[in-house]
LUMDREN-27206 format. One record per residue: residue in one letter; x, y, z of N, C-alpha, C in turn. Coordinates in steps of 0.1 Angstrom, whole numbers, plus 5000, padded with zeros to 4 digits. Atoms other than C-alpha are relative to their C-alpha. Layout:
! LUMDREN-27206
AXYZXYZXYZ;...
//
This chain:
! LUMDREN-27206
M499850134993533249434970498749945004;N501250084996530749164977499850015015;T500450004985528849175011499249875002;Y500750134997527748845027499350025013;I500849994988524948865052499849865006;K500150144994525248565076499250015013;N500850014988523348435106498750074999;A501349935003520148565091498949905000;T501250085001516748415095499250064988;I500649945013515448475059498549964999;I501550025002511648515054499750054986;T500449965014510648515017499249894993;D500850105008508148354994499349905008;G500850084992506148215022500849905008;K499150094993509148035038500950075010;I498949964991511548075067501249914997;I498850075004515047985056501150035010;E498949994990517847925082501249924994;G498850075004521447815077500650054986;K499549945012521948035046500250155002;G499849855000523248385039499850064987;I500349935012522748645013501250074995;L498849935006525548754990499550114991;I500449895008525049104976501150084994;N499049925006526949334953499350114992;D500549885008526149684939498550005000;G501549994999522549674952499249894995;E500750125006521749334938500349875008;I499750134994521448984953500749914990;V499250095009524148774938499649855002;D500550134997522948454955499749985014;V500350044986521548284986500849885002;L499050104999524348064999500149945014;A499850064987525047825028501450035005;L498649984996528747875028500550154997;E499449875001530548205034501150014989;P498949995010532548315003501250075005;K498849934996536048435005500050144994;D499849865005537148795000498850084999;C501249925001533948965009499850065014;K500449944988532649195036499049925007;V501050084994530649005062499250085010;V500949934991527649135081499349885008;D500650104992526548915110498750055007;L501349954995522748955118499749935013;G500250064987522948735149498649935001;G501350085000519848535139498850094998;K501149925003517648835132499349974987;Y500850025012514848815107500550104989;I499849915012515548955072499049964990;A501150025010512749005047500350094988;P499949895011512449175013499550135006;G500449874995511949545019498550014998;F501449985000508349625028499550104989;I500549915011506249775000498650055004;D501349954996503350005009499450074988;L500749955012500950064980499150125003;H501149904997498750314999500450075013;C499549924989500150585021499950154997;H500349865003499050945024501150095007;G499049914994501851075047500449945014;G499650034987503351075082500950115006;D499149914993505351265108499550154998;G500649875001502951555105499850064986;C500149955014503051585067499249904992;E500750085010500951455038500650044986;F499549975013501951425002499150104992;I500949905007498951634992500450145004;D499549874996500651925011500750074988;G499449945013502551974978501350075002;T498649954999506052054991501049895000;K498950105000509351874986500349965014;E499750024986509951905023499049905007;A501150094995506651735032500249864995;V499850135006507351445009501249935006;I498850064995510851385022499849965015;K500250034985509751405059499049885002;A501050114999506751165054500749874996;C499350125005508950915035501049965011;S499050034990511650935062499449925012;I500550074988509350825091499649864996;H500450135004508050535071501249914997;A498850075002511550435061500649955013;N499550044987512550425097499249885006;H500850114994509750175104499849884990;G500050125008510449925076499650014986;T500449995014509050055044501250034991;R498849985009511550035016499550054986;V500649965012509250094986498650065003;L501249934996506450344988499350064987;Y500949945010503550464965499350125007;P500749894994502650814978498650014994;T501449995004498950854977499450135002;I500649875000497051164968498449985001;S501450014999493451194980499250084990;A500849925009490551334960500150145003;T499849864998491151694954499850074986;D500149935013491051964927501249984991;Y499050025010493151964896501350075004;D498849924997495652234907500749945012;T499450064989496252064940500749874997;M499450125005496951734923501350034993;V498849965007499451904900501150045010;K499049954991501152074929500649885008;A499550124992501451744949500949914991;L499250085010502751554918501350064998;E498749925002505351824912500949985012;A499150014988506551804948500649865001;I499550135000506851424946501149984990;E499050015011508651444913501450065005;K498849934995511151694929500749925011;A499450074988511651484961500449854997;K499950145003511751144944501449945002;D498650054999515551114943500650035013;S499449964987516051264978499449925011;A500750074989513751034998500949895005;D499350114994515050775022499549864996;L500550125005513150505004499850014985;I500249995015512250414968498550044998;I501449965004509250604955499949944986;A500150085012508150364928498950064990;G501049945008505350584915498950065010;V501049934992502250774927498649924998;H501450065000498750634936499150125002;L501149904999495850874929498849935004;E501250064994492950784951498850104997;G501049915004490150964933500650104990;P501349964994488651214926498849934994;Y501250065008486450984904499549885009;L500550094991484750814933498550015001;S501549994997481150754945499750105011;P500349904989479751054964499349945011;D500750074989477750804984500949925009;M499150084993480850624996501350085002;C498849924999483250915002500849985012;G499350024987484150825038500750135004;A499349884995486851065049500650084988;Q499749915012487351195013499050125000;N500949885001485951535006498949994989;G501150035009482551474991499750114990;N500249895009482451824976500950004988;I499049995011485451754954499849874991;I500250125007484351404942499250034987;R500649985013483351394905500249884991;K499950105010482851174875501350024992;P498849995008485851094853499950114989;N499949885009486851404833501149974990;K499050035010488651314801501150104998;K499149895002490251654796501050005012;E499249994988491551644832501049885001;Y499150114998492951294833501049994989;E499050005011494551324799501150105002;S499049904997496251644810500949965011;L499150054989497551484842501049904994;Y499250105006498851194822501150064991;A499049935009500551414796501150065008;R499049934992502451594824500749905009;F499450094989503051304849499949854997;G500250145004502650984829501049905006;S498950094995505950844841499949985015;L500150004986505050904877498749935005;I501350064996501350794879500049854997;K499950145002501450414884498749935004;R501250064996498050354899498950115002;W501149914998494650514900498749935005;S501250064994491750424923498750084996;Y501249935005488250504911498849915003;A501350084999484550384913499549964987;P500450055013483750164883498650044995;E501449965004480050254884499950144996;E500049865004480950614879500750024986;D499350005013482950534847499149974988;E500950025010480550584819500649934988;N499550085011481150324791501449945002;G498750054997484350224808501250074993;A498949925008486350504790501250025009;F498949974991488450584820500949885002;L499250134998489450224827500749964987;E499350035012490250174790501350094999;F498949915000492550484792501149955009;L499050054991494350344822500749874995;T499550135004494749994809500950014988;K499249995011496150104776501450065003;R498749934996498850304794500749935011;G499350084990499750034819499950055014;I500249954987498450224849499149905007;V500850104992497149984876498750075005;S501249954996493450044881499549935012;A500550064988491649984914498650055004;T501449964996488049984927500150075014;A499949934987487750234956498750095002;H501149914996485050424975498849984990;S500950045011482550244954498749935005;K501250074997478950124956499649914988;A500250095011479449894926499349875003;K500650144999477349584921500849904992;Y499250115007478649254907500150034985;E499949985015477849344871501050114997;D499049905002479949664875501449945002;M498750054996482749474891500549904989;K499650105010482749184865500450074987;K499749925012482749434836501450065001;A498749934998485649624851501149895001;Y499050114999487449294859500449954986;D499850055014487049174823500850094992;N499349905008488549494811501350055007;G498749984994491649494834500150055014;N500049964987490649614868500149885010;R499850124992492049354892500450035015;L499649964986492549544925498950075007;V501049924992490249664953500850075011;T499449914990491349954975499349985013;H500550024986491049895013498749935001;L501250084999488549615013499350025013;Y500949984988485649675038500050155004;S500049864997486450045039499450074988;C500749935011483950235017499949914988;T500350095011483249924996498749945003;S501450044999479749814989499849855004;T500450144997478049495002498749974994;I501350055006474849304994498950105002;T501249924999471849514986498849934993;R501250065006468349434974499450104990;E500749935011466549544942498749924998;G501350075002462849444942500049875007;G499950124992463649184968501249914996;F498950085005466549034947501350055005;R498749964995469949034963501050034989;K498949965010472849204944501350005008;L498750004994476449134953500650144999;G499349875001478549444961501549974998;V498550015002482349514959500649885009;I499450104990483049294990499849864995;E500350145005481348974977500649974987;S499350015013482649034942501549975001;T498650024998486149044955500349855004;F499950144996485648704971499749904989;L500450095011483948554941501049994989;L499149995011486348664915501449975004;D498750054995489548464921501250094996;G498949925005491748694901500150145006;V500049874994490949004921500950005012;Y499149974989493649134945499350105009;A500649904991492649334976501050055009;E499249934989494349584999499249975013;I500750004987493549545036500950095009;I499349924991494449805062500349925013;G499650094990496449615088500450075013;D499649924989496549875116499549945014;G500550064988494649655141498750075005;C501249924996491749905142498949994989;H501050005011490049915107499349874999;L500550135002489549545106500349915013;P499750094988489049325137500749874996;K499250125004491149015139499249894994;E500850105006488248785131499750034985;L500349975014487548975099501349984992;L498750025006491248975090500249854997;Q499950145002491248595095499149954989;M501050045010488148555073500550044986;I499549955013489548765045501249914995;Y498850085002492848575047499649864996;K500550145003491048235047499449994986;I500750005013489048325016501050034988;K499149955012491648514994501449945001;G498750054999494948385007501150114999;A499049905000498248575011500450044986;D499649965014498948564973499050094993;K500949915006495948784966499750125009;L500349904990496149024996501350095001;C498949904997498349345001499750075012;L500249924988498749485035500550144998;I499749865002498749865035499950075014;T500249914988499050145061498850094998;D501049895002496650395045500350115010;A499749904990498550625068499850144996;I500149855003497750995071501150075008;R498949924995499851275085500549975014;Y499550034986500051155121500649865002;A499450134999501550815113501450025006;G498749994994504650755134500250105010;C499849904989503951035158498650015007;E501350004993500750935176499950105011;Q500349914989499251205197498649995003;S501450024996496151095214499350135003;G500849874998493451365213500450104990;Q499649905010495251545185498950024990;A501149975010492651715163500650074988;Y499649945012493051815127498950074994;D501149925005491052095113500050034985;G500049985015491452045076498650004994;E501350005007488752005050499149905006;I500850104993487651685068500649995014;P499550004986488151745106500049855005;Y500050134993489251435126500850015012;V499350014987490651335159500849875001;I499350124998493351085169499649945013;E500550064988491950845194500049854999;D500050155000492350475203501049954990;G499050055009495350445180499650014985;V500549995013493450555149499450144998;A500749885002492050865132498549984998;K501450015001488350915136499450134995;L500749885004486051165119499650075013;A500249924988485251445143498849965008;D501350054993481751305151500149865004;R499750144996483350965157499149904993;S500950095007480950805132500849894992;A499250095009483750635112501550045001;F498549975000487550615108500350094989;A499649905010489350885088501449964994;G498750055005492550685081500849955011;S499250064989495250505100501250095003;I498749934996498350635118501149905001;A499050114999500250305113501250024991;T498850035009503650225099499949864996;T500050155004504449895081500449925012;E499650084989506149785113498849975009;Q501250024992502849835132499149904993;V500950095007500949655105500549865001;L499450134998503349365107499649945013;K500350054987502849325144498549985002;S501450024998499149375144499449884993;V500550125007498449115117500549875005;V499450124993500748865133499249975013;K500850014987498948925166498649954997;A501350045003495648865148500049854996;G499950145002496848505142500349964986;I499650035013498048525106501549965000;P498650045000501348325100500950114996;L499049905004504448545099500449994986;C499550015014505548405066499050064990;D501049945009502248505050499850155001;V500149854998502148845066501150074992;I498849955008505648905050499650004985;T500450015015504248785016499150124997;M500949895003501449045019500650135001;L499349875000503949315026501050014990;T498950005009506349224999499749944986;K500250065013505748974971498750034993;T501349975007502049024965499950154995;P500049875005502349404963500950024987;S499149995011505249364939499449954987;I500750065012503149144916498950094996;V501149915004500149374917500550124992;M499549885007502349674906500949974989;G499150035011504449484882501450045003;L498749964996507549574902501049894998;K499150115003510349364887501250005010;N498850024991513049224910499950065014;Y500349964987511449334942499049905006;G501050084994509449144968500449865004;S499450134996511648834972501550015002;I498550014998515148734984500549894991;K499550115009516648544955500950074990;K499049965009519348574929499450104989;G500449915010519048874906499050115005;Y500949904994516649064929500750115007;K499449884994517249404944500449975015;A499650024986519149404977499450105009;T500949904993516349594994499449925011;F500550094989515649445029499450085011;T500549954987513749505061500549895010;V499450094989515549355092499250025013;M500849994988513649275124500649915011;D499650104989514449125158498949905002;K501050104998512448835171498750055006;D501349934996509849075186499450084989;L500549935012509349215151500250155000;N499649865000510949545159500950024988;V499149975011512549695128501350055004;I498749964997516249725130500750074989;D499349935011518249985111501449944998;V498750055003521149815094500550074987;S499749935012521450065066501550045000;G498649964999524950165078501049894998;V499150115002526349815074499749924987;L500350085012524649675043500350094988;
//
């Protein structure tokens, strides 16, 4: 039977639409209509906001678990906390680590994929082919140059699961790794990189069109013999076709910087991410983690133990939504950066918008932007 969602304030494609409802059937949007059809189940949202389901391209875990833990239970638990806070499509992210740990984590995600409370659209590997000088909270001892035998082996086993791979272009000798990714349709992204403009332009020309968490472990202007060289940050602004992730937790980027990035790139080139680690959704101020890279939870964010830098966010997409709106970015564009732009970046067909033929995957919020669980009625 068809379901008609009425009295909804629809936010999609950079617009707020009132006076229309959404007709859905069998997990698909049949149409967006002003008049209520006959012979269908009716769900009255009472004026609440409804947006396409939030898409998080970059998330390491939550509720005490991380995907790198390598168990089905950890994957399901982490996904559940993010589903509760508005994420409907997730790309579990695996940090730089050794080959065996990557395999174990990928196997766990593969096993849990169909049991999660949200859609696992694929895996994002963040490393290990990064710059050792820009490792941030990644384990510098494990970072290495692209290893053909290693990445070919991972692809042979998990090719249908790996959808994105972040790496440092300047560490990719002759562009062989990028060529490998591009030929196989895996989204490549610049991350933890000290690349200069010439590295970025070469990678851009060969298919790398995304920057991982802009301003976090991304190079800026340097001098060589007195001559200035653009870094990853400036190259992102200069190259119009480059998309960028930004961590929207309200800590990593101050509101003025968020406003500047938004002003330069626009919502259609920016993806809001959580970059959430294991304590997302369960903030415990003062909580310390004694793993390979020790950190402490403080001021609403994870900091390295020496407090010299951040070690990751503890945000959910619900928190990201509220933080970025609070920073002065229009709600319509914040929703675009959580839905449509990520879907375009990842080539996700029929997600990211509310229109005929698209998946009936939604995030519903009250007027204070609190996520409302309506899964039992839709």
